[in-house]
C-alpha positions in Angstrom: 38.5 -204.7 5.5 36.5 -202.9 8.1 33.8 -205.6 8.0 36.4 -208.3 8.4 37.8 -206.6 11.5 34.3 -206.3 12.8 33.7 -210.0 12.3 37.0 -210.9 13.9 36.0 -209.0 16.9 32.6 -210.7 16.8 34.4 -214.1 16.9 36.4 -213.0 19.9 33.2 -212.0 21.7 31.6 -215.3 20.8 34.7 -217.2 22.2 34.5 -215.1 25.4 30.8 -216.0 25.7 31.5 -219.7 25.3 34.3 -219.5 28.0 32.1 -217.5 30.4 29.1 -219.8 29.9 31.2 -222.8 30.6 32.2 -221.4 34.0 29.0 -219.7 35.1 26.7 -221.8 37.4 23.5 -221.9 35.3 21.9 -224.8 37.1 18.6 -223.9 38.6 18.2 -220.7 36.6 16.4 -219.7 33.4 19.5 -218.0 32.0 20.3 -220.5 29.3 16.8 -220.5 27.6 16.7 -216.7 28.0 20.0 -216.2 26.3 19.1 -218.8 23.5 15.9 -216.9 22.8 17.7 -213.6 22.9 20.3 -214.8 20.4 17.7 -216.2 18.1 15.8 -212.9 18.2 18.9 -210.8 17.4 19.9 -213.2 14.6 16.5 -212.4 13.1 16.4 -208.7 14.0 20.1 -207.6 14.6 19.2 -203.9 14.1 17.2 -204.0 17.3 20.1 -205.0 19.6 19.9 -201.8 21.6 16.1 -202.2 22.4 16.6 -205.8 23.4 19.7 -205.1 25.5 18.1 -202.2 27.4 15.0 -204.3 28.1 16.9 -207.1 29.7 19.9 -205.3 31.3 18.1 -204.1 34.5 16.2 -207.3 35.2 18.5 -210.2 34.2 19.9 -210.8 37.7 20.2 -214.3 39.2 23.0 -213.3 41.7 21.0 -214.0 44.9 20.6 -217.6 43.6 24.0 -218.2 42.1 26.1 -216.1 44.5 28.2 -214.8 41.6 28.6 -211.1 41.3 31.9 -210.6 39.5 31.1 -212.7 36.5 27.4 -211.9 36.1 24.5 -212.6 33.8 24.9 -209.2 32.2 28.4 -210.2 31.1 27.1 -213.2 29.2 24.3 -211.0 27.8 26.8 -208.3 26.7 29.3 -210.8 25.2 26.4 -212.2 23.1 25.1 -208.8 22.2 28.5 -207.5 21.2 29.2 -210.6 19.1 26.0 -210.3 17.2 26.2 -206.5 16.9 29.7 -206.6 15.4 28.9 -209.6 13.2 26.1 -207.5 11.6 27.9 -204.2 11.9 26.9 -201.9 9.0 29.8 -200.4 7.0 31.3 -197.0 8.0 30.1 -194.0 6.1 30.7 -190.2 6.0 26.9 -189.8 6.3 26.8 -191.5 9.8 26.3 -189.1 12.7 29.4 -188.1 14.7 29.7 -187.2 18.3 30.7 -183.5 18.9 34.4 -182.8 19.3 34.0 -182.0 23.0 32.3 -185.4 23.6 35.0 -187.2 21.8 37.6 -185.5 23.9 35.7 -186.5 27.0 35.7 -190.1 25.8 39.4 -190.1 25.3 40.1 -188.6 28.7 37.6 -191.0 30.3 39.2 -193.9 28.6 42.6 -192.9 30.0 41.2 -192.2 33.5 39.4 -195.6 33.5 42.6 -197.5 32.4 44.7 -195.8 35.1 41.9 -196.2 37.6 41.6 -199.9 36.9 45.4 -200.4 37.1 45.5 -198.5 40.5 42.5 -200.4 41.7 44.2 -203.8 41.0 47.1 -202.9 43.2 48.6 -204.8 44.9 48.5 -207.6 42.4 48.3 -210.9 44.4 47.8 -214.5 43.6 44.4 -215.7 42.5 42.7 -217.6 45.3 39.3 -218.5 46.7 38.5 -214.9 47.6 39.7 -213.0 44.5 36.4 -212.9 42.6 33.8 -212.9 45.3 34.7 -210.2 47.7 34.5 -206.4 47.5 37.7 -206.2 49.6 39.6 -207.9 46.8 41.7 -205.8 44.4 39.9 -207.6 41.6 36.9 -205.5 42.5 38.4 -203.0 40.1 37.5 -205.4 37.3 33.9 -205.8 38.6 33.3 -202.1 38.7 35.4 -201.0 35.7 33.9 -203.5 33.3 30.9 -201.1 32.8 33.2 -198.5 31.3 34.8 -201.0 29.0 31.4 -202.3 27.8 30.5 -198.7 27.0 33.4 -198.3 24.7 32.7 -201.7 23.1 29.1 -200.7 22.3 29.8 -197.2 20.9 30.6 -198.3 17.2 27.4 -200.4 16.9 25.5 -197.5 18.5 26.8 -194.9 16.0 26.3 -197.2 13.0 22.8 -198.3 14.0 20.5 -198.4 11.0 17.6 -197.4 13.3 17.6 -194.1 15.2 19.5 -194.8 18.4 17.3 -192.4 20.4 14.1 -194.2 19.3 15.7 -197.6 20.2 16.9 -196.4 23.5 13.5 -195.0 24.6 11.8 -198.2 23.5 14.3 -200.4 25.3 14.1 -198.3 28.5 10.3 -198.4 28.4 10.3 -202.2 28.2 12.9 -202.4 31.0 10.8 -200.0 33.1 7.8 -202.2 32.6 9.7 -205.3 33.8 11.3 -203.4 36.8 8.0 -202.0 37.8 6.3 -205.4 37.6 9.1 -206.9 39.8 8.9 -204.0 42.3 5.1 -204.2 42.6 5.2 -207.9 43.0 7.7 -207.5 45.9 5.4 -204.9 47.5 2.4 -207.2 47.2 4.4 -210.1 48.8 6.0 -208.3 51.7 4.0 -205.2 52.7 0.8 -205.0 50.5 0.3 -202.4 47.8 -1.4 -199.9 50.1 0.7 -200.2 53.2 2.8 -197.0 53.4 3.6 -197.2 57.1 6.0 -200.2 57.2 9.8 -199.6 57.2 10.4 -201.6 54.0 12.3 -200.3 50.9 12.0 -202.4 47.7 15.1 -203.6 45.8 13.2 -205.1 42.8 15.6 -207.1 40.5 18.7 -205.2 41.6 20.8 -207.6 43.7 23.5 -204.8 44.0 21.3 -203.3 46.7 22.3 -206.1 49.1 24.7 -203.5 50.7 22.2 -200.7 50.3 22.8 -198.1 47.6 20.3 -196.6 45.1 20.5 -198.8 42.0 16.7 -198.9 41.8 16.5 -195.1 42.4 19.1 -194.4 39.7 17.3 -196.6 37.2 13.9 -195.0 37.8 15.5 -191.5 37.5 16.9 -192.5 34.1 13.8 -194.1 32.7 10.7 -192.4 34.1 11.4 -189.0 32.5 11.7 -190.8 29.1 8.0 -191.7 29.4 7.3 -188.2 28.2 8.7 -189.1 24.8 5.9 -191.5 24.2 3.3 -189.6 26.2 3.6 -186.4 24.2 4.3 -188.1 20.8 2.0 -186.9 18.1 0.1 -189.2 15.8 1.2 -192.2 17.9 -1.8 -193.5 19.6 -0.3 -196.8 20.7 2.7 -195.1 22.2 0.4 -192.6 24.1 -1.7 -195.5 25.4 1.4 -197.5 26.4 2.9 -194.5 28.3 -0.4 -193.8 30.0 -0.7 -197.4 31.2 3.0 -197.6 32.3 3.1 -194.2 34.0 1.0 -195.0 37.2 2.9 -198.2 37.7 6.3 -196.6 37.4 5.3 -193.6 39.5 3.9 -195.8 42.2 7.2 -197.7 42.3 9.2 -194.5 42.5 7.1 -193.2 45.4 7.2 -196.6 47.2 11.0 -196.4 47.3 10.6 -193.7 49.9 13.8 -192.2 48.5 13.9 -188.5 49.2 16.7 -188.1 46.6 14.5 -189.7 44.0 11.6 -187.5 44.9 13.7 -184.4 44.4 15.1 -185.8 41.1 11.6 -186.5 39.7 10.3 -183.2 40.8 13.1 -181.5 39.0 12.5 -183.7 35.9 8.9 -182.6 35.9 9.9 -179.0 35.9 12.2 -179.6 33.0 9.5 -181.3 31.1 6.9 -178.7 31.9 9.1 -175.7 31.0 8.8 -176.0 27.2 5.0 -176.4 27.3 4.8 -173.4 29.6 7.0 -171.3 27.3 5.0 -172.3 24.3 1.8 -171.1 26.0 3.4 -167.8 27.1 4.8 -167.1 23.6 1.6 -168.3 22.0 -0.4 -165.6 23.7 -2.3 -168.0 25.9 -0.8 -167.4 29.4 -4.3 -167.5 30.9 -4.7 -171.1 29.9 -1.5 -172.1 31.7 -2.7 -170.4 34.9 -6.0 -172.1 34.6 -4.3 -175.5 34.2 -2.2 -174.8 37.3 -5.2 -173.7 39.3 -7.0 -176.9 38.2 -4.1 -179.1 39.3 -4.0 -177.4 42.7 -7.7 -177.8 43.1 -7.5 -181.5 42.2 -4.8 -182.0 44.8 -6.9 -180.3 47.5 -10.0 -182.3 46.6 -8.1 -185.6 46.5 -6.4 -184.8 49.8 -9.7 -184.0 51.5 -11.3 -187.2 50.2 -8.5 -189.3 51.5 -8.2 -187.5 54.8 -11.9 -187.9 55.7 -12.9 -191.0 53.8 -9.8 -193.1 53.2 -9.7 -195.2 50.0 -13.5 -195.6 50.0 -13.9 -191.9 49.2 -10.6 -191.3 47.5 -11.0 -193.8 44.6 -14.4 -192.7 43.4 -13.3 -189.0 43.5 -10.2 -189.9 41.5 -12.2 -191.7 38.9 -14.6 -188.8 38.7 -11.7 -186.4 38.1 -10.3 -188.6 35.4 -13.6 -188.8 33.6 -14.1 -185.0 33.9 -10.6 -184.4 32.6 -11.2 -186.8 29.7 -14.4 -185.0 28.7 -13.1 -181.5 29.1 -9.5 -181.8 27.7 -10.0 -184.1 24.7 -7.4 -182.2 22.7 -4.7 -182.6 25.4 -5.9 -185.9 26.7 -2.5 -187.7 27.3 -0.8 -185.0 29.4 -4.0 -184.2 31.3 -4.6 -187.8 32.3 -0.9 -188.2 33.1 -1.0 -185.2 35.4 -4.0 -186.6 37.3 -2.5 -190.1 37.5 0.7 -188.6 39.0 -1.3 -186.5 41.5 -3.6 -189.5 42.3 -0.6 -191.6 43.3 1.1 -189.0 45.4 -1.7 -188.2 47.8 -2.1 -191.6 49.7 1.6 -192.1 49.9 2.2 -188.7 51.4 -0.3 -189.6 54.1 1.7 -192.7 55.0 3.6 -192.9 58.3 6.9 -194.0 56.9 7.1 -191.0 54.4 6.7 -188.6 57.3 9.4 -190.5 59.3 11.8 -190.3 56.3 11.3 -186.5 55.9 11.5 -185.9 59.7 15.0 -187.5 59.7 16.5 -185.3 56.9 18.6 -183.3 59.3 20.2 -186.3 61.0 20.7 -188.1 57.8 22.3 -185.1 56.1 24.8 -184.7 59.0 25.7 -188.4 58.7 26.3 -188.0 55.0 28.5 -185.0 55.5 30.5 -186.9 58.1 30.9 -189.8 55.8 32.1 -187.7 52.9 34.6 -185.9 55.2 36.0 -189.3 56.2 36.1 -190.5 52.6 38.3 -187.6 51.7 40.4 -188.2 54.8 41.0 -191.8 53.7 42.5 -190.8 50.3 46.3 -190.9 49.8 48.0 -187.6 49.5 49.0 -188.3 45.9 45.6 -189.5 44.8 44.1 -186.1 43.8 44.9 -186.3 40.1 44.3 -190.0 39.4 42.3 -191.2 42.3 42.7 -194.2 44.6 41.6 -196.7 42.0 38.4 -198.1 40.6 36.5 -200.3 43.1 38.9 -199.4 45.9 36.5 -197.8 48.3 35.2 -200.9 50.3 38.8 -202.0 51.0 40.0 -198.5 51.8 37.1 -198.1 54.3 37.8 -201.5 55.8 41.5 -200.8 56.5 41.8 -197.1 56.9 38.5 -195.8 58.3 39.4 -192.9 60.6 37.0 -193.8 63.4 38.7 -197.2 63.8 35.5 -199.2 63.4 35.8 -202.4 61.5 32.9 -203.6 59.3 32.0 -207.3 59.4 33.6 -209.5 56.7 33.9 -213.0 55.3 36.5 -215.0 53.5 37.0 -218.6 52.4 39.9 -220.5 54.0 41.8 -223.3 52.3 43.3 -225.8 54.8 44.9 -228.6 52.8 42.2 -230.1 50.6 39.4 -228.6 52.6 37.8 -225.2 52.2 35.5 -223.5 54.7 33.9 -220.1 55.5 35.2 -217.7 58.0 32.9 -215.0 59.4 34.4 -212.0 61.2 32.0 -209.8 63.3 32.2 -206.1 63.0 34.0 -204.0 65.6 31.9 -201.0 66.6 32.5 -198.1 69.0 29.2 -198.8 70.7 30.1 -202.4 71.2 27.4 -203.7 68.8 26.2 -203.1 65.3 24.9 -204.5 62.0 25.6 -208.1 61.2 26.8 -209.4 57.9 24.7 -212.3 56.8 25.5 -215.1 54.4 22.3 -216.1 52.6 21.0 -219.0 50.5 17.6 -219.4 48.9 15.9 -222.6 50.0 12.6 -224.4 49.2 10.7 -225.4 52.3 7.3 -227.1 52.8 5.1 -225.8 55.6 4.9 -227.6 59.0 7.8 -229.9 58.0 10.5 -231.2 60.3 14.1 -230.4 59.2 17.5 -231.4 60.6 20.1 -228.6 60.5 23.7 -229.4 61.1 26.9 -227.3 61.1 30.5 -227.6 62.1 32.0 -224.6 63.9 35.4 -223.8 65.2 36.2 -220.7 67.3 39.8 -219.9 67.7 39.2 -216.6 69.4 37.0 -215.2 72.2 33.5 -216.5 72.8 31.2 -215.6 69.9 27.5 -216.0 69.0 26.4 -217.9 65.9 23.1 -216.7 64.4 21.3 -219.2 62.1 17.8 -218.1 60.9 15.4 -219.1 58.3 13.4 -216.1 57.1 11.1 -214.8 54.4 13.3 -212.4 52.5 13.6 -210.8 49.1 17.1 -209.2 49.6 16.9 -206.9 52.6 14.7 -206.8 55.6 13.8 -210.4 56.7 10.4 -211.2 58.2 8.6 -214.1 59.9 12.0 -215.6 60.9 12.5 -219.0 62.4 15.6 -218.7 64.6 17.7 -221.6 65.6 18.4 -221.3 69.4 21.2 -218.7 69.8 24.3 -220.4 70.9 27.5 -219.0 72.2 30.5 -220.8 70.7 33.3 -221.1 73.2 37.0 -220.9 72.4 38.3 -224.3 71.4 41.1 -226.1 69.6 38.9 -228.4 67.6 35.8 -228.3 65.4 32.5 -228.8 67.1 29.4 -230.3 65.4 26.0 -228.9 66.3 22.7 -230.5 65.3 19.2 -228.9 65.6 15.7 -230.0 64.7 13.4 -227.2 63.4 9.8 -227.0 62.3 9.2 -224.8 59.3 5.8 -223.6 60.5 4.2 -221.4 58.0 7.4 -220.9 55.9 7.0 -222.2 52.4 3.2 -222.1 52.5 3.0 -219.2 50.1 5.0 -217.8 47.2 7.3 -215.7 49.4 11.0 -216.5 48.9 12.7 -218.2 51.9 16.4 -217.9 52.8 18.7 -219.5 55.3 21.0 -217.0 56.9 24.1 -217.3 59.1 26.1 -214.6 60.9 28.7 -214.1 63.6 28.4 -211.6 66.5 30.7 -210.6 69.4 33.7 -208.4 70.1 36.7 -209.7 68.1 34.5 -212.7 67.1 35.8 -214.9 64.3 33.9 -218.1 63.5 34.9 -220.8 61.0 31.9 -222.6 59.5 31.8 -225.8 57.5 29.5 -228.6 56.4 26.3 -226.7 56.8 23.4 -229.0 56.1 19.6 -228.7 56.1 17.8 -232.0 55.5 14.2 -233.2 55.5 13.1 -235.5 58.2 12.9 -238.5 58.0 14.1 -239.1 54.4 17.2 -236.9 54.7 16.9 -235.0 51.4 19.5 -232.2 51.3 18.2 -228.7 50.6 21.4 -226.7 50.7 23.8 -226.4 47.8 27.5 -226.0 48.5 27.1 -226.4 52.2 30.7 -227.4 52.5 31.8 -224.2 50.8 34.1 -226.2 48.5 32.9 -224.0 45.6 33.5 -220.8 47.6 30.6 -218.4 47.1 28.5 -220.4 44.7 24.9 -220.4 45.9 25.8 -218.1 48.8 25.2 -214.3 48.8 25.8 -211.8 51.6 23.7 -209.0 52.9 24.3 -205.9 55.0 20.7 -204.9 55.7 21.2 -201.6 57.5 24.8 -200.5 57.5 25.6 -199.3 54.0 28.3 -196.7 54.5 31.2 -199.2 54.4 30.3 -200.1 50.9 29.5 -196.8 49.1 30.9 -193.3 48.9 27.2 -192.1 48.7 27.9 -189.3 46.2 28.4 -189.6 42.4 30.9 -186.8 42.1 32.9 -187.8 45.2 32.8 -191.4 44.0 34.4 -190.4 40.6 37.0 -188.2 42.4 37.8 -191.0 44.9 38.3 -193.7 42.2 39.7 -191.6 39.3 40.7 -188.2 40.7 40.3 -185.0 38.9 41.1 -186.8 35.6 37.9 -188.9 35.8 35.8 -186.1 37.2 36.8 -183.7 34.5 36.2 -186.3 31.8 32.7 -187.1 33.1 32.0 -183.3 33.2 33.0 -182.9 29.6 30.8 -185.8 28.5 27.8 -184.5 30.5 28.3 -180.9 29.4 28.6 -181.9 25.7 25.5 -184.1 25.9 23.4 -181.4 27.6 24.5 -178.8 25.0 23.3 -181.1 22.2 20.0 -181.7 24.0 19.4 -178.0 24.5 20.0 -177.3 20.8 17.7 -180.2 19.9 15.0 -179.2 22.4 15.0 -182.8 23.8 13.5 -182.1 27.2 12.8 -185.8 28.0 16.4 -186.9 27.8 17.6 -183.7 29.5 15.2 -184.4 32.4 16.5 -188.0 32.6 20.1 -186.9 32.8 19.3 -184.2 35.4 17.3 -186.6 37.5 20.2 -189.1 37.5 22.7 -186.5 38.6 20.3 -185.4 41.4 20.0 -188.9 42.7 23.8 -189.0 42.5 23.9 -186.2 45.1 23.1 -188.8 47.8 24.5 -192.0 46.3 27.4 -193.3 44.3 25.4 -195.0 41.5 28.5 -195.6 39.3 29.7 -198.4 41.6 26.9 -200.6 40.1 28.0 -201.9 36.7 24.6 -202.2 35.1 23.6 -198.7 36.2 26.9 -197.2 35.0 26.4 -198.8 31.6 22.8 -197.7 31.3 23.7 -194.1 32.2 26.6 -194.0 29.8 24.5 -195.5 26.9 21.9 -192.8 27.6 24.6 -190.1 27.7 26.2 -191.3 24.5 22.9 -191.5 22.7 21.9 -188.0 23.9 25.1 -186.6 22.5 24.7 -188.3 19.1 23.0 -186.2 16.4 19.6 -187.5 15.3 19.0 -189.7 12.3 16.0 -191.8 10.9 13.1 -193.0 13.0 12.0 -196.3 14.4 
């Protein structure tokens, strides 16, 4: 009977997948072949669903191309995973591991808090229209954010009944995902700044489209995954895992340092202390404290030597010295080769980045940034309703609350799709700032250009308010921070009672001559500025081939994605604990505390310093960012938390 119920659930998930796939705009993406390959793999090896899911979850992101961020690629991936996992679900057994009572209590309380939080977030319930599923200001944002908690509950039975140790699967999946994320991040650095440029104000987003409004999705993922490298690095009688960890470590560590995130730096430093503590205690209790002090002195000496080499000789002196130290360590510490080489690789990456101009700028601004955060958190609490302490304002409610009730009376820029009869168009509203100017909200679309080619750009604009400026640029851009922009002549759009058509001829110049992604962006600027945009077109000259998709906005946000490059506070609480309190009140905060406390207690009893370090690092990054407002990060963190609290069983 249990198996029949599991297969009935599987059929429901398969039906959900078919429905979602029929609606999702797959054209122009690799999603369909990826999902087909994924399904075939899990049909062959269903027990490896957790490894496979965790490898793809952080990187399967086509949102900048499709414009869809409510129904995402991960939803199709998870529907497929759940269907196959439940179809092949092993029978229940008394021998299966069980979560501790405190963790189960936390799950029940969190389930109640999430259900109430989603209901409150959905208020007021309104009719479904063109803006319901494509705007953070929509009440349906509760579904977008809350789905991660629902998916966590869905995946708990397959996790508990897994025929292969969940911890081993989780670590393997996280390592594969870390490799893919690191590759994407390094590729972005190579394209936009260069690998060794640590002076440019550029922060990578890698495959995380959720960072289009700032946030720390990449930081949170690295905090969860990098400490788990220690599991493979220190594994005994596992040469291939040691080698894989040693190869992946410098890549992931470089990416972490290249985020220039001070919170992530703090988190990884704390994680290293947690990982080093058991080894130090073993040496002290083993009667060899001298060896520990010698190792510490050697590390300090290596840092001094590398720093002097870089300071006086740059990379020409630094790289040979680093290679010499690696060879010396390999010869002298043959019995502890993996941790020794890992330590040198970590130190070797830190030195040149710490000499970079931008790192120094970031640390010099700590005082001002901290004051800004405190002010933002104070305003966040001030925006909460008087009766929201226990149950919160509602999941996904912060952007709308900030927009309508921000105490300083500043209004962030926004967009919406307007239906007039049978026609639909885009409306851009500029932000209202106390200083009279501020960050623009840009609507983006990826385009394929050829260098030194003539293009005709046309647009219909109507301005029913005060004079406003229309910005239209074509730039090289990954997600944030455009470069090498080709700007259409800035035009002030006067007040008028009718639509005006504007036509420009532009030359692409060098854009499209390399592999860098190119995007067209539009934005409105001006006090009380509101511009209606329609029939946006970019055609080749003279053959008239159209490059834009959905330029009439008849399909709302399809192919269009927005970005707030510098102004991130309207979109994020910027603290994990405060985010939980704002959305789910004391109920959600206490439930999360129970889950975390229970998992930490299990890890301490088990002596699992790697998972403990990962959980600690994630919470420390959460001191300065919400994290749990990004569905894929919420799901990853909850899967790690649930796996950490589950007693051990067989090995991979």
